[in-house]
PDB file of N, CA, C, O and CB in Angstrom:
ATOM      1  N   MET A   1     -11.692  12.359  14.636  1.00  0.00           N
ATOM      2  CA  MET A   1     -12.162  11.174  14.452  1.00  0.00           C
ATOM      3  C   MET A   1     -12.847  11.241  12.703  1.00  0.00           C
ATOM      4  O   MET A   1     -13.771  12.005  12.424  1.00  0.00           O
ATOM      5  CB  MET A   1     -13.271  10.870  15.783  1.00  0.00           C
ATOM      6  N   PHE A   2     -12.402  10.600  11.994  1.00  0.00           N
ATOM      7  CA  PHE A   2     -13.009  10.296  10.377  1.00  0.00           C
ATOM      8  C   PHE A   2     -14.192   9.874  10.476  1.00  0.00           C
ATOM      9  O   PHE A   2     -14.584   8.971  11.216  1.00  0.00           O
ATOM     10  CB  PHE A   2     -12.297   9.202   9.465  1.00  0.00           C
ATOM     11  N   SER A   3     -15.027  10.728   9.476  1.00  0.00           N
ATOM     12  CA  SER A   3     -16.558   9.765   9.084  1.00  0.00           C
ATOM     13  C   SER A   3     -15.800   8.449   8.068  1.00  0.00           C
ATOM     14  O   SER A   3     -14.713   8.443   7.492  1.00  0.00           O
ATOM     15  CB  SER A   3     -18.106  11.009   7.811  1.00  0.00           C
ATOM     16  N   PRO A   4     -16.704   7.571   8.134  1.00  0.00           N
ATOM     17  CA  PRO A   4     -16.315   6.348   7.322  1.00  0.00           C
ATOM     18  C   PRO A   4     -15.561   6.705   5.697  1.00  0.00           C
ATOM     19  O   PRO A   4     -14.477   6.345   5.238  1.00  0.00           O
ATOM     20  CB  PRO A   4     -17.828   5.447   7.120  1.00  0.00           C
ATOM     21  N   LEU A   5     -16.479   7.421   5.206  1.00  0.00           N
ATOM     22  CA  LEU A   5     -16.170   8.264   3.910  1.00  0.00           C
ATOM     23  C   LEU A   5     -14.847   8.785   3.596  1.00  0.00           C
ATOM     24  O   LEU A   5     -14.179   8.738   2.563  1.00  0.00           O
ATOM     25  CB  LEU A   5     -16.949   9.404   3.900  1.00  0.00           C
ATOM     26  N   GLN A   6     -14.537   9.529   5.280  1.00  0.00           N
ATOM     27  CA  GLN A   6     -13.671  10.694   5.085  1.00  0.00           C
ATOM     28  C   GLN A   6     -12.304   9.569   5.255  1.00  0.00           C
ATOM     29  O   GLN A   6     -11.391   9.663   4.435  1.00  0.00           O
ATOM     30  CB  GLN A   6     -13.905  12.205   6.378  1.00  0.00           C
ATOM     31  N   GLY A   7     -12.242   8.671   6.196  1.00  0.00           N
ATOM     32  CA  GLY A   7     -11.323   7.663   6.089  1.00  0.00           C
ATOM     33  C   GLY A   7     -10.919   7.007   4.804  1.00  0.00           C
ATOM     34  O   GLY A   7      -9.773   6.855   4.380  1.00  0.00           O
ATOM     35  N   ALA A   8     -11.940   6.681   4.312  1.00  0.00           N
ATOM     36  CA  ALA A   8     -11.589   5.396   2.699  1.00  0.00           C
ATOM     37  C   ALA A   8     -10.864   6.421   1.869  1.00  0.00           C
ATOM     38  O   ALA A   8     -10.002   5.993   1.101  1.00  0.00           O
ATOM     39  CB  ALA A   8     -13.367   4.626   1.479  1.00  0.00           C
ATOM     40  N   ARG A   9     -11.228   8.468   1.947  1.00  0.00           N
ATOM     41  CA  ARG A   9     -10.656   9.007   1.102  1.00  0.00           C
ATOM     42  C   ARG A   9      -9.103   9.032   1.466  1.00  0.00           C
ATOM     43  O   ARG A   9      -8.281   8.819   0.575  1.00  0.00           O
ATOM     44  CB  ARG A   9     -11.298  10.186   0.905  1.00  0.00           C
ATOM     45  N   LEU A  10      -8.725   9.276   2.701  1.00  0.00           N
ATOM     46  CA  LEU A  10      -7.478   9.124   3.414  1.00  0.00           C
ATOM     47  C   LEU A  10      -7.114   8.132   3.298  1.00  0.00           C
ATOM     48  O   LEU A  10      -5.964   8.345   2.912  1.00  0.00           O
ATOM     49  CB  LEU A  10      -7.388   9.338   4.569  1.00  0.00           C
ATOM     50  N   LEU A  11      -7.269   6.783   3.357  1.00  0.00           N
ATOM     51  CA  LEU A  11      -6.370   5.467   3.321  1.00  0.00           C
ATOM     52  C   LEU A  11      -6.034   5.600   1.758  1.00  0.00           C
ATOM     53  O   LEU A  11      -4.907   6.015   1.488  1.00  0.00           O
ATOM     54  CB  LEU A  11      -7.244   3.835   3.819  1.00  0.00           C
ATOM     55  N   VAL A  12      -7.116   5.211   0.443  1.00  0.00           N
ATOM     56  CA  VAL A  12      -6.761   5.833  -0.717  1.00  0.00           C
ATOM     57  C   VAL A  12      -5.743   6.693  -1.318  1.00  0.00           C
ATOM     58  O   VAL A  12      -5.001   6.537  -2.288  1.00  0.00           O
ATOM     59  CB  VAL A  12      -7.472   6.285  -0.859  1.00  0.00           C
ATOM     60  N   PHE A  13      -5.923   7.711  -0.423  1.00  0.00           N
ATOM     61  CA  PHE A  13      -4.813   8.864  -0.625  1.00  0.00           C
ATOM     62  C   PHE A  13      -3.135   8.267  -0.453  1.00  0.00           C
ATOM     63  O   PHE A  13      -2.147   8.360  -1.181  1.00  0.00           O
ATOM     64  CB  PHE A  13      -5.135  10.149   0.682  1.00  0.00           C
ATOM     65  N   ILE A  14      -3.379   7.638   0.856  1.00  0.00           N
ATOM     66  CA  ILE A  14      -1.968   7.489   1.577  1.00  0.00           C
ATOM     67  C   ILE A  14      -1.570   6.114   0.636  1.00  0.00           C
ATOM     68  O   ILE A  14      -0.375   6.005   0.363  1.00  0.00           O
ATOM     69  CB  ILE A  14      -2.040   7.208   3.591  1.00  0.00           C
ATOM     70  N   LEU A  15      -2.589   4.955   0.074  1.00  0.00           N
ATOM     71  CA  LEU A  15      -1.960   4.213  -0.313  1.00  0.00           C
ATOM     72  C   LEU A  15      -1.436   4.433  -2.016  1.00  0.00           C
ATOM     73  O   LEU A  15      -0.841   3.613  -2.715  1.00  0.00           O
ATOM     74  CB  LEU A  15      -2.673   3.167   0.081  1.00  0.00           C
ATOM     75  N   ALA A  16      -1.797   5.551  -2.304  1.00  0.00           N
ATOM     76  CA  ALA A  16      -1.596   5.503  -3.948  1.00  0.00           C
ATOM     77  C   ALA A  16       0.071   6.441  -3.920  1.00  0.00           C
ATOM     78  O   ALA A  16       0.862   6.700  -4.827  1.00  0.00           O
ATOM     79  CB  ALA A  16      -3.281   6.570  -5.054  1.00  0.00           C
ATOM     80  N   GLN A  17       0.085   6.751  -2.410  1.00  0.00           N
ATOM     81  CA  GLN A  17       1.389   7.450  -2.031  1.00  0.00           C
ATOM     82  C   GLN A  17       3.000   6.387  -2.251  1.00  0.00           C
ATOM     83  O   GLN A  17       2.753   5.182  -2.289  1.00  0.00           O
ATOM     84  CB  GLN A  17       1.114   7.897  -0.233  1.00  0.00           C
ATOM     85  N   ASN A  18       4.213   6.689  -2.359  1.00  0.00           N
ATOM     86  CA  ASN A  18       5.647   6.070  -1.848  1.00  0.00           C
ATOM     87  C   ASN A  18       5.963   6.102  -0.606  1.00  0.00           C
ATOM     88  O   ASN A  18       5.296   6.806   0.152  1.00  0.00           O
ATOM     89  CB  ASN A  18       6.749   6.646  -2.368  1.00  0.00           C
ATOM     90  N   GLY A  19       6.899   5.449  -0.192  1.00  0.00           N
ATOM     91  CA  GLY A  19       6.881   5.681   1.130  1.00  0.00           C
ATOM     92  C   GLY A  19       7.540   6.497   1.804  1.00  0.00           C
ATOM     93  O   GLY A  19       7.468   6.323   3.020  1.00  0.00           O
ATOM     94  N   ASN A  20       8.312   7.534   1.368  1.00  0.00           N
ATOM     95  CA  ASN A  20       8.689   8.956   1.351  1.00  0.00           C
ATOM     96  C   ASN A  20       7.614   9.838   1.907  1.00  0.00           C
ATOM     97  O   ASN A  20       7.617  10.386   3.010  1.00  0.00           O
ATOM     98  CB  ASN A  20       9.015   9.398  -0.045  1.00  0.00           C
ATOM     99  N   LYS A  21       6.647   9.897   0.930  1.00  0.00           N
ATOM    100  CA  LYS A  21       5.206  10.539   1.048  1.00  0.00           C
ATOM    101  C   LYS A  21       4.173   9.774   1.895  1.00  0.00           C
ATOM    102  O   LYS A  21       3.192  10.396   2.304  1.00  0.00           O
ATOM    103  CB  LYS A  21       4.576  10.678  -0.372  1.00  0.00           C
ATOM    104  N   VAL A  22       4.303   8.625   2.153  1.00  0.00           N
ATOM    105  CA  VAL A  22       3.458   8.194   3.184  1.00  0.00           C
ATOM    106  C   VAL A  22       4.242   8.149   4.658  1.00  0.00           C
ATOM    107  O   VAL A  22       3.577   7.583   5.525  1.00  0.00           O
ATOM    108  CB  VAL A  22       2.897   6.775   2.754  1.00  0.00           C
ATOM    109  N   ARG A  23       5.303   8.559   5.008  1.00  0.00           N
ATOM    110  CA  ARG A  23       5.892   9.122   6.043  1.00  0.00           C
ATOM    111  C   ARG A  23       5.839  10.248   6.372  1.00  0.00           C
ATOM    112  O   ARG A  23       6.001  10.490   7.568  1.00  0.00           O
ATOM    113  CB  ARG A  23       6.824   8.978   6.049  1.00  0.00           C
ATOM    114  N   HIS A  24       5.609  11.282   5.489  1.00  0.00           N
ATOM    115  CA  HIS A  24       5.070  13.096   5.616  1.00  0.00           C
ATOM    116  C   HIS A  24       3.616  13.093   6.172  1.00  0.00           C
ATOM    117  O   HIS A  24       3.158  13.907   6.974  1.00  0.00           O
ATOM    118  CB  HIS A  24       4.963  14.063   3.848  1.00  0.00           C
ATOM    119  N   SER A  25       2.999  12.084   5.634  1.00  0.00           N
ATOM    120  CA  SER A  25       1.536  12.030   5.549  1.00  0.00           C
ATOM    121  C   SER A  25       0.965  11.417   6.984  1.00  0.00           C
ATOM    122  O   SER A  25      -0.021  11.785   7.623  1.00  0.00           O
ATOM    123  CB  SER A  25       1.089  11.078   4.220  1.00  0.00           C
ATOM    124  N   LEU A  26       1.779  10.508   7.234  1.00  0.00           N
ATOM    125  CA  LEU A  26       1.058   9.962   8.677  1.00  0.00           C
ATOM    126  C   LEU A  26       2.442  10.441   9.734  1.00  0.00           C
ATOM    127  O   LEU A  26       2.326   9.857  10.811  1.00  0.00           O
ATOM    128  CB  LEU A  26       0.639   7.784   8.687  1.00  0.00           C
ATOM    129  N   GLY A  27       3.542  11.231   9.696  1.00  0.00           N
ATOM    130  CA  GLY A  27       4.203  11.570  10.501  1.00  0.00           C
ATOM    131  C   GLY A  27       4.853  10.754  10.758  1.00  0.00           C
ATOM    132  O   GLY A  27       5.307  11.276  11.776  1.00  0.00           O
ATOM    133  N   VAL A  28       5.508   9.507  10.691  1.00  0.00           N
ATOM    134  CA  VAL A  28       6.371   8.607  11.070  1.00  0.00           C
ATOM    135  C   VAL A  28       7.434   8.422  10.714  1.00  0.00           C
ATOM    136  O   VAL A  28       7.566   9.137   9.721  1.00  0.00           O
ATOM    137  CB  VAL A  28       6.059   7.783  11.014  1.00  0.00           C
ATOM    138  N   ALA A  29       8.606   7.730  10.949  1.00  0.00           N
ATOM    139  CA  ALA A  29       9.509   7.625  10.287  1.00  0.00           C
ATOM    140  C   ALA A  29      10.142   6.501   8.725  1.00  0.00           C
ATOM    141  O   ALA A  29       9.909   5.293   8.701  1.00  0.00           O
ATOM    142  CB  ALA A  29      10.017   7.597  11.308  1.00  0.00           C
ATOM    143  N   PHE A  30      10.559   6.891   8.113  1.00  0.00           N
ATOM    144  CA  PHE A  30      10.719   5.862   7.122  1.00  0.00           C
ATOM    145  C   PHE A  30      10.328   4.871   6.793  1.00  0.00           C
ATOM    146  O   PHE A  30       9.455   4.472   6.023  1.00  0.00           O
ATOM    147  CB  PHE A  30      11.396   5.557   7.063  1.00  0.00           C
ATOM    148  N   ALA A  31      11.278   4.313   7.651  1.00  0.00           N
ATOM    149  CA  ALA A  31      11.689   2.819   7.908  1.00  0.00           C
ATOM    150  C   ALA A  31      10.123   2.375   8.421  1.00  0.00           C
ATOM    151  O   ALA A  31       9.585   1.441   7.828  1.00  0.00           O
ATOM    152  CB  ALA A  31      13.149   2.568   9.247  1.00  0.00           C
ATOM    153  N   THR A  32       9.450   3.011   9.458  1.00  0.00           N
ATOM    154  CA  THR A  32       8.096   2.149   9.705  1.00  0.00           C
ATOM    155  C   THR A  32       7.180   2.096   8.464  1.00  0.00           C
ATOM    156  O   THR A  32       6.673   1.044   8.074  1.00  0.00           O
ATOM    157  CB  THR A  32       7.192   2.799  10.935  1.00  0.00           C
ATOM    158  N   ALA A  33       6.970   3.461   7.781  1.00  0.00           N
ATOM    159  CA  ALA A  33       6.261   3.453   6.619  1.00  0.00           C
ATOM    160  C   ALA A  33       7.120   2.612   5.921  1.00  0.00           C
ATOM    161  O   ALA A  33       6.363   1.641   5.921  1.00  0.00           O
ATOM    162  CB  ALA A  33       5.960   4.773   5.984  1.00  0.00           C
ATOM    163  N   ASP A  34       7.784   2.346   5.519  1.00  0.00           N
ATOM    164  CA  ASP A  34       8.530   1.409   4.496  1.00  0.00           C
ATOM    165  C   ASP A  34       7.553  -0.224   4.963  1.00  0.00           C
ATOM    166  O   ASP A  34       6.547  -0.675   4.414  1.00  0.00           O
ATOM    167  CB  ASP A  34      10.712   1.381   4.906  1.00  0.00           C
ATOM    168  N   ARG A  35       8.406  -0.832   6.257  1.00  0.00           N
ATOM    169  CA  ARG A  35       7.775  -1.624   6.789  1.00  0.00           C
ATOM    170  C   ARG A  35       6.099  -1.474   7.041  1.00  0.00           C
ATOM    171  O   ARG A  35       5.546  -2.397   7.639  1.00  0.00           O
ATOM    172  CB  ARG A  35       8.485  -1.729   7.783  1.00  0.00           C
ATOM    173  N   ALA A  36       5.676  -0.866   6.803  1.00  0.00           N
ATOM    174  CA  ALA A  36       3.841  -0.831   6.333  1.00  0.00           C
ATOM    175  C   ALA A  36       3.806  -1.146   5.420  1.00  0.00           C
ATOM    176  O   ALA A  36       2.989  -2.061   5.323  1.00  0.00           O
ATOM    177  CB  ALA A  36       2.923   0.326   6.224  1.00  0.00           C
ATOM    178  N   ILE A  37       4.387  -0.854   4.307  1.00  0.00           N
ATOM    179  CA  ILE A  37       4.147  -0.513   2.592  1.00  0.00           C
ATOM    180  C   ILE A  37       4.399  -2.016   2.398  1.00  0.00           C
ATOM    181  O   ILE A  37       3.765  -2.685   1.582  1.00  0.00           O
ATOM    182  CB  ILE A  37       5.416   0.772   1.561  1.00  0.00           C
ATOM    183  N   ARG A  38       5.480  -2.572   3.293  1.00  0.00           N
ATOM    184  CA  ARG A  38       6.157  -3.985   2.508  1.00  0.00           C
ATOM    185  C   ARG A  38       4.930  -5.103   3.051  1.00  0.00           C
ATOM    186  O   ARG A  38       4.789  -6.282   2.728  1.00  0.00           O
ATOM    187  CB  ARG A  38       8.162  -4.530   3.221  1.00  0.00           C
ATOM    188  N   ARG A  39       4.265  -4.421   3.817  1.00  0.00           N
ATOM    189  CA  ARG A  39       3.502  -5.936   4.898  1.00  0.00           C
ATOM    190  C   ARG A  39       2.224  -5.719   4.321  1.00  0.00           C
ATOM    191  O   ARG A  39       1.352  -6.549   4.579  1.00  0.00           O
ATOM    192  CB  ARG A  39       3.386  -5.852   7.048  1.00  0.00           C
ATOM    193  N   LEU A  40       1.874  -4.483   3.377  1.00  0.00           N
ATOM    194  CA  LEU A  40       0.487  -4.496   2.695  1.00  0.00           C
ATOM    195  C   LEU A  40       0.847  -5.361   1.400  1.00  0.00           C
ATOM    196  O   LEU A  40       0.134  -6.224   0.889  1.00  0.00           O
ATOM    197  CB  LEU A  40      -0.161  -2.846   2.306  1.00  0.00           C
ATOM    198  N   VAL A  41       2.077  -4.951   0.995  1.00  0.00           N
ATOM    199  CA  VAL A  41       2.635  -6.004  -0.583  1.00  0.00           C
ATOM    200  C   VAL A  41       2.303  -7.484  -0.073  1.00  0.00           C
ATOM    201  O   VAL A  41       1.379  -8.057  -0.651  1.00  0.00           O
ATOM    202  CB  VAL A  41       4.806  -5.942  -1.069  1.00  0.00           C
ATOM    203  N   GLU A  42       2.942  -8.125   0.910  1.00  0.00           N
ATOM    204  CA  GLU A  42       2.587  -9.440   1.480  1.00  0.00           C
ATOM    205  C   GLU A  42       1.577  -9.974   1.635  1.00  0.00           C
ATOM    206  O   GLU A  42       1.442 -11.179   1.423  1.00  0.00           O
ATOM    207  CB  GLU A  42       2.873  -9.596   2.384  1.00  0.00           C
ATOM    208  N   GLU A  43       0.627  -9.202   2.043  1.00  0.00           N
ATOM    209  CA  GLU A  43      -1.194  -9.033   2.238  1.00  0.00           C
ATOM    210  C   GLU A  43      -1.385  -9.732   0.970  1.00  0.00           C
ATOM    211  O   GLU A  43      -1.761 -10.892   0.806  1.00  0.00           O
ATOM    212  CB  GLU A  43      -2.080  -7.193   2.274  1.00  0.00           C
ATOM    213  N   GLY A  44      -1.029  -8.743  -0.016  1.00  0.00           N
ATOM    214  CA  GLY A  44      -1.647  -8.287  -1.270  1.00  0.00           C
ATOM    215  C   GLY A  44      -2.773  -7.628  -1.455  1.00  0.00           C
ATOM    216  O   GLY A  44      -3.713  -7.899  -2.203  1.00  0.00           O
ATOM    217  N   ILE A  45      -2.583  -6.513  -0.538  1.00  0.00           N
ATOM    218  CA  ILE A  45      -3.557  -5.709  -0.141  1.00  0.00           C
ATOM    219  C   ILE A  45      -3.110  -4.214  -1.089  1.00  0.00           C
ATOM    220  O   ILE A  45      -3.932  -3.307  -1.222  1.00  0.00           O
ATOM    221  CB  ILE A  45      -3.562  -5.626   1.656  1.00  0.00           C
ATOM    222  N   VAL A  46      -1.595  -4.129  -1.745  1.00  0.00           N
ATOM    223  CA  VAL A  46      -1.511  -3.144  -2.561  1.00  0.00           C
ATOM    224  C   VAL A  46      -0.536  -3.764  -3.366  1.00  0.00           C
ATOM    225  O   VAL A  46       0.211  -4.537  -2.767  1.00  0.00           O
ATOM    226  CB  VAL A  46      -1.234  -1.824  -1.999  1.00  0.00           C
ATOM    227  N   THR A  47      -0.327  -3.592  -4.784  1.00  0.00           N
ATOM    228  CA  THR A  47       1.208  -3.953  -5.588  1.00  0.00           C
ATOM    229  C   THR A  47       1.767  -2.683  -5.987  1.00  0.00           C
ATOM    230  O   THR A  47       1.176  -1.620  -6.174  1.00  0.00           O
ATOM    231  CB  THR A  47       1.098  -4.938  -7.082  1.00  0.00           C
ATOM    232  N   PRO A  48       3.018  -2.959  -6.091  1.00  0.00           N
ATOM    233  CA  PRO A  48       4.166  -2.067  -6.939  1.00  0.00           C
ATOM    234  C   PRO A  48       3.348  -1.768  -7.988  1.00  0.00           C
ATOM    235  O   PRO A  48       2.511  -2.557  -8.426  1.00  0.00           O
ATOM    236  CB  PRO A  48       5.658  -2.828  -7.480  1.00  0.00           C
ATOM    237  N   VAL A  49       3.558  -0.587  -8.447  1.00  0.00           N
ATOM    238  CA  VAL A  49       3.243  -0.287  -9.903  1.00  0.00           C
ATOM    239  C   VAL A  49       4.702   0.025 -10.839  1.00  0.00           C
ATOM    240  O   VAL A  49       5.557   0.666 -10.227  1.00  0.00           O
ATOM    241  CB  VAL A  49       2.174   1.125  -9.912  1.00  0.00           C
ATOM    242  N   GLY A  50       4.906  -0.222 -11.707  1.00  0.00           N
ATOM    243  CA  GLY A  50       6.262   0.319 -12.524  1.00  0.00           C
ATOM    244  C   GLY A  50       7.359  -0.080 -11.603  1.00  0.00           C
ATOM    245  O   GLY A  50       7.313  -0.188 -10.378  1.00  0.00           O
ATOM    246  N   ASP A  51       8.405  -0.291 -12.459  1.00  0.00           N
ATOM    247  CA  ASP A  51       9.735  -0.971 -12.173  1.00  0.00           C
ATOM    248  C   ASP A  51      10.557  -0.190 -10.944  1.00  0.00           C
ATOM    249  O   ASP A  51      11.356  -0.778 -10.215  1.00  0.00           O
ATOM    250  CB  ASP A  51      10.663  -0.964 -13.607  1.00  0.00           C
ATOM    251  N   ALA A  52      10.194   1.394 -10.821  1.00  0.00           N
ATOM    252  CA  ALA A  52      11.077   1.879 -10.403  1.00  0.00           C
ATOM    253  C   ALA A  52      11.945   1.287  -8.963  1.00  0.00           C
ATOM    254  O   ALA A  52      11.422   0.502  -8.172  1.00  0.00           O
ATOM    255  CB  ALA A  52      10.557   3.003 -10.395  1.00  0.00           C
ATOM    256  N   ARG A  53      13.038   1.708  -8.843  1.00  0.00           N
ATOM    257  CA  ARG A  53      13.567   1.171  -7.036  1.00  0.00           C
ATOM    258  C   ARG A  53      13.101   1.976  -6.007  1.00  0.00           C
ATOM    259  O   ARG A  53      12.777   1.671  -4.859  1.00  0.00           O
ATOM    260  CB  ARG A  53      15.287   1.239  -6.669  1.00  0.00           C
ATOM    261  N   ARG A  54      13.114   3.198  -6.657  1.00  0.00           N
ATOM    262  CA  ARG A  54      13.086   4.244  -5.620  1.00  0.00           C
ATOM    263  C   ARG A  54      11.773   5.695  -5.702  1.00  0.00           C
ATOM    264  O   ARG A  54      11.770   6.551  -6.587  1.00  0.00           O
ATOM    265  CB  ARG A  54      14.705   4.849  -5.763  1.00  0.00           C
ATOM    266  N   GLY A  55      11.177   5.650  -5.007  1.00  0.00           N
ATOM    267  CA  GLY A  55       9.300   6.427  -5.272  1.00  0.00           C
ATOM    268  C   GLY A  55       8.709   5.666  -6.057  1.00  0.00           C
ATOM    269  O   GLY A  55       7.966   6.070  -6.952  1.00  0.00           O
ATOM    270  N   ARG A  56       8.959   4.499  -5.827  1.00  0.00           N
ATOM    271  CA  ARG A  56       7.699   3.327  -6.169  1.00  0.00           C
ATOM    272  C   ARG A  56       6.331   4.013  -5.574  1.00  0.00           C
ATOM    273  O   ARG A  56       6.230   4.677  -4.542  1.00  0.00           O
ATOM    274  CB  ARG A  56       7.992   1.581  -5.246  1.00  0.00           C
ATOM    275  N   VAL A  57       5.368   3.685  -6.464  1.00  0.00           N
ATOM    276  CA  VAL A  57       3.821   4.440  -5.930  1.00  0.00           C
ATOM    277  C   VAL A  57       3.251   2.228  -6.465  1.00  0.00           C
ATOM    278  O   VAL A  57       3.718   1.308  -7.138  1.00  0.00           O
ATOM    279  CB  VAL A  57       2.798   6.725  -7.583  1.00  0.00           C
ATOM    280  N   TYR A  58       2.136   2.479  -5.649  1.00  0.00           N
ATOM    281  CA  TYR A  58       1.701   1.118  -5.090  1.00  0.00           C
ATOM    282  C   TYR A  58       0.134   1.974  -5.533  1.00  0.00           C
ATOM    283  O   TYR A  58      -0.234   3.147  -5.579  1.00  0.00           O
ATOM    284  CB  TYR A  58       2.229   0.504  -3.075  1.00  0.00           C
ATOM    285  N   CYS A  59      -0.600   0.363  -5.859  1.00  0.00           N
ATOM    286  CA  CYS A  59      -2.149   0.376  -6.281  1.00  0.00           C
ATOM    287  C   CYS A  59      -2.656  -0.605  -5.444  1.00  0.00           C
ATOM    288  O   CYS A  59      -2.060  -1.663  -5.242  1.00  0.00           O
ATOM    289  CB  CYS A  59      -2.520   0.035  -7.863  1.00  0.00           C
ATOM    290  N   ALA A  60      -3.938  -0.260  -4.845  1.00  0.00           N
ATOM    291  CA  ALA A  60      -4.801  -0.647  -4.261  1.00  0.00           C
ATOM    292  C   ALA A  60      -6.139  -1.172  -4.783  1.00  0.00           C
ATOM    293  O   ALA A  60      -7.204  -0.583  -4.596  1.00  0.00           O
ATOM    294  CB  ALA A  60      -4.865   0.136  -3.609  1.00  0.00           C
ATOM    295  N   LYS A  61      -5.987  -2.497  -5.553  1.00  0.00           N
ATOM    296  CA  LYS A  61      -6.871  -2.667  -6.986  1.00  0.00           C
ATOM    297  C   LYS A  61      -8.486  -2.889  -6.147  1.00  0.00           C
ATOM    298  O   LYS A  61      -9.540  -2.316  -6.423  1.00  0.00           O
ATOM    299  CB  LYS A  61      -6.231  -4.424  -8.209  1.00  0.00           C
ATOM    300  N   GLU A  62      -8.280  -3.704  -5.287  1.00  0.00           N
ATOM    301  CA  GLU A  62      -9.560  -4.505  -4.845  1.00  0.00           C
ATOM    302  C   GLU A  62     -10.763  -3.347  -4.120  1.00  0.00           C
ATOM    303  O   GLU A  62     -11.990  -3.438  -4.158  1.00  0.00           O
ATOM    304  CB  GLU A  62      -8.998  -5.818  -3.561  1.00  0.00           C
ATOM    305  N   ILE A  63      -9.537  -1.795  -3.190  1.00  0.00           N
ATOM    306  CA  ILE A  63     -10.136  -0.843  -2.709  1.00  0.00           C
ATOM    307  C   ILE A  63     -10.675  -0.183  -3.898  1.00  0.00           C
ATOM    308  O   ILE A  63     -11.839   0.180  -3.733  1.00  0.00           O
ATOM    309  CB  ILE A  63      -9.340  -0.093  -1.861  1.00  0.00           C
ATOM    310  N   LEU A  64     -10.174   0.084  -5.057  1.00  0.00           N
ATOM    311  CA  LEU A  64     -10.209   1.107  -6.022  1.00  0.00           C
ATOM    312  C   LEU A  64     -11.624   0.172  -6.742  1.00  0.00           C
ATOM    313  O   LEU A  64     -12.600   0.826  -7.108  1.00  0.00           O
ATOM    314  CB  LEU A  64      -8.508   1.413  -7.044  1.00  0.00           C
ATOM    315  N   ALA A  65     -11.628  -1.462  -6.907  1.00  0.00           N
ATOM    316  CA  ALA A  65     -12.786  -1.953  -7.793  1.00  0.00           C
ATOM    317  C   ALA A  65     -14.166  -1.441  -6.773  1.00  0.00           C
ATOM    318  O   ALA A  65     -15.306  -1.155  -7.139  1.00  0.00           O
ATOM    319  CB  ALA A  65     -12.670  -3.909  -8.108  1.00  0.00           C
ATOM    320  N   ILE A  66     -13.558  -1.454  -5.330  1.00  0.00           N
ATOM    321  CA  ILE A  66     -15.102  -1.057  -4.465  1.00  0.00           C
ATOM    322  C   ILE A  66     -15.845   0.638  -4.843  1.00  0.00           C
ATOM    323  O   ILE A  66     -17.040   0.914  -4.942  1.00  0.00           O
ATOM    324  CB  ILE A  66     -14.636  -1.035  -2.416  1.00  0.00           C
ATOM    325  N   LEU A  67     -14.862   1.388  -4.964  1.00  0.00           N
ATOM    326  CA  LEU A  67     -15.277   2.601  -5.046  1.00  0.00           C
ATOM    327  C   LEU A  67     -15.919   2.816  -6.316  1.00  0.00           C
ATOM    328  O   LEU A  67     -16.950   3.444  -6.553  1.00  0.00           O
ATOM    329  CB  LEU A  67     -14.279   3.451  -4.807  1.00  0.00           C
ATOM    330  N   GLU A  68     -14.850   1.956  -7.403  1.00  0.00           N
ATOM    331  CA  GLU A  68     -15.974   2.356  -8.621  1.00  0.00           C
ATOM    332  C   GLU A  68     -17.492   1.674  -8.994  1.00  0.00           C
ATOM    333  O   GLU A  68     -18.297   1.781  -9.919  1.00  0.00           O
ATOM    334  CB  GLU A  68     -15.221   2.119  -9.911  1.00  0.00           C
ATOM    335  N   GLU A  69     -17.406   0.972  -7.823  1.00  0.00           N
ATOM    336  CA  GLU A  69     -18.896   0.123  -8.279  1.00  0.00           C
ATOM    337  C   GLU A  69     -20.194   1.381  -7.591  1.00  0.00           C
ATOM    338  O   GLU A  69     -20.341   2.223  -6.706  1.00  0.00           O
ATOM    339  CB  GLU A  69     -19.034  -1.981  -7.176  1.00  0.00           C
ATOM    340  N   PRO A  70     -20.984   0.657  -8.892  1.00  0.00           N
ATOM    341  CA  PRO A  70     -22.108   2.116  -8.989  1.00  0.00           C
ATOM    342  C   PRO A  70     -22.536   1.832  -7.503  1.00  0.00           C
ATOM    343  O   PRO A  70     -22.123   0.959  -6.741  1.00  0.00           O
ATOM    344  CB  PRO A  70     -23.762   2.101 -10.399  1.00  0.00           C
ATOM    345  N   ALA A  71     -23.535   2.868  -7.293  1.00  0.00           N
ATOM    346  CA  ALA A  71     -24.383   3.354  -5.862  1.00  0.00           C
ATOM    347  C   ALA A  71     -25.286   2.337  -5.867  1.00  0.00           C
ATOM    348  O   ALA A  71     -25.713   1.744  -6.857  1.00  0.00           O
ATOM    349  CB  ALA A  71     -25.223   4.935  -5.805  1.00  0.00           C
ATOM    350  N   LYS A  72     -25.505   2.193  -4.954  1.00  0.00           N
ATOM    351  CA  LYS A  72     -26.836   1.185  -4.602  1.00  0.00           C
ATOM    352  C   LYS A  72     -27.900   2.175  -3.697  1.00  0.00           C
ATOM    353  O   LYS A  72     -27.929   2.588  -2.537  1.00  0.00           O
ATOM    354  CB  LYS A  72     -26.281  -0.407  -3.499  1.00  0.00           C
ATOM    355  N   LEU A  73     -28.752   2.309  -4.910  1.00  0.00           N
ATOM    356  CA  LEU A  73     -29.850   3.240  -3.835  1.00  0.00           C
ATOM    357  C   LEU A  73     -30.995   2.177  -3.417  1.00  0.00           C
ATOM    358  O   LEU A  73     -31.532   1.273  -4.057  1.00  0.00           O
ATOM    359  CB  LEU A  73     -30.746   4.794  -4.750  1.00  0.00           C
ATOM    360  N   THR A  74     -31.147   2.607  -2.191  1.00  0.00           N
ATOM    361  CA  THR A  74     -32.851   1.645  -1.420  1.00  0.00           C
ATOM    362  C   THR A  74     -33.852   2.767  -1.525  1.00  0.00           C
ATOM    363  O   THR A  74     -33.605   3.950  -1.289  1.00  0.00           O
ATOM    364  CB  THR A  74     -32.832   1.046   0.750  1.00  0.00           C
ATOM    365  N   PRO A  75     -35.180   2.192  -1.960  1.00  0.00           N
ATOM    366  CA  PRO A  75     -36.456   3.261  -1.707  1.00  0.00           C
ATOM    367  C   PRO A  75     -36.656   3.577  -0.367  1.00  0.00           C
ATOM    368  O   PRO A  75     -37.558   4.350  -0.042  1.00  0.00           O
ATOM    369  CB  PRO A  75     -37.860   2.731  -2.177  1.00  0.00           C
TER     370      PRO A  75
END
């Protein structure tokens, strides 16, 4: 099992890939990865970057914004 930080890093890594690379990373069929990516796009979780029809890359802006927030230190 992943720690929350490891899981977040893996999620960002996977979301930054195109469908074919997601398929290899997760060990699933291309159709499964493509369907999952399309659903993430429909839900507004990721958006395609650029106009490529093949090898499209996606961005999860809200996740990146969270990761870029300054750390909140508590005494």
